[in-house]
N, C-alpha and C positions, 0 to 999 in steps of 0.2 A: 512883796515876798523876797526871800534872801537863797541863794544857793550856794552850798559847799566848792571851795575852789578846789580841792584835792579829792581824788575819786579812787576806790578799790571795787575790785570785781571778784567773787567769791566764786568757785565751783566746786560742789559738792553734790552726789547723789542723794544726800539724806535732807529733807525739807526741814526738819527739826535744828540741824546744824546751821544751814543757812539762815534761820529765822533767828536763832540766838546771836548768830556773828552779827547781822544786820541791825538787830533791835540794840545790841551793845556799844557798837561800834559808830553809828551813825549820829553826827551831831552837826555844830553850826559850821564845822570847817572840814567836814568828812561825809561823802556820801557814799553806800555801798549800793552796787547790783548784785545779784544774784543769779547763777545757772546752774542746773542738772544735769544739762549733756553738752557736748560737744557744738553741736550745732547752735544751742543756745548762748554758749560762750561766744562763738564766731559772730553771731549777730550782734553782740554787744560792741565786741572790739571794732567790727565796721563800722559802726556808727558813734563811739567815742574813744577818748583817749585815756588810759587809764594811769595813776602814780603807781598803783601796786595791786599785784595781784596773789591770792589765795586757792590754790589749786590741790584738789584731792588726786592722787595718783590713779585709784580704782572707782571708777564710776558706777559699776555695776558689781554688787557684791558676789553675783552668782558667776562673773565673768572673771577669766585667770588673765584677761588684756589689762595692759595699764594705761588708759586712755589720758591720762594725766600729762603723759610725754607728748602727747600730741598736742596738749593745751599749752606747755611750755614754749613748743615752737611755733603756734599761732600767736600767743602773745608777745614774742620777741620779734616777729615777722612785722606785728602791726604797731608795735613799739619798743624799740631795742630798748627804750631808758627806764622801761616797766620793772618796779622791783618784784621778784617773785618768791615769795612762799610756798613749798610744797609743804602741805599738812596730810600726813597719810597714819594710818592704822599698821601700814605695811611698810616696817622700818628696816628693811635688810640693808646692809652696808653696800651691794652691790647697787642696788635701788639709788641710794642716796649718790654713790658715786656717779650714776648716770644722770639722775638730776641737776648734779652741779656741773656736771661737764655740759649739759645742755643750757648752761647759764642763768639756772635757779639760784638765786642770791641765797636762801637757807632752806633746810631741810629739818622739819620738825614732826615726831610723831606724836598721833592725838594719844589723848587730849592736850590740847593748848588753852588758854583761855584769851577772851578777847583783848583783855587788856595788854597779854602780853606780844600779841599780834601786832598791837596797835604801837607798842614800845619797840619791838622788832623795825616796823616800817619807819619810824621818829629815828632810829639808829641807821638805818639805811638811807634816811635822808628824802626819803619817799612823801613823809608826811612833816612838815616844818609850819604849823598852824599857829598864827597870830591873829588877835581880833580885826586887825586891818586886810588878812586874806577872805573875808566873807564879802563877796560881791552882792550887788542887786541883780535880781534878775531883771531881764528886758521885758 
């Protein structure tokens, strides 16, 4: 069995979004892990190093809180080199400014296609997938 060399974590409260991105992005060079809460993403970050993260800002549509800012901090704490794309339906300029100040690399408004996300990670240097990048699992 082979495993991908690069990995991305996606944090979003919408299960359909997570499923669509995981299905569209997973391939021989790229593995995708998903989380619907800060606790879930914290657990994943504790156990694995990620090359990239796609983070939603608001994880509970009934909340006024922007939990995604905490996620930016957690990702950068566990792996300062991880490239972060903030993907949100709340594209206010103040939110963008704050996310970029917190070291997010890109701020996008929903919707965004999985292919666009993959291309952005490639342009950021987080994904440099070649056939020789495929590793044999132990």
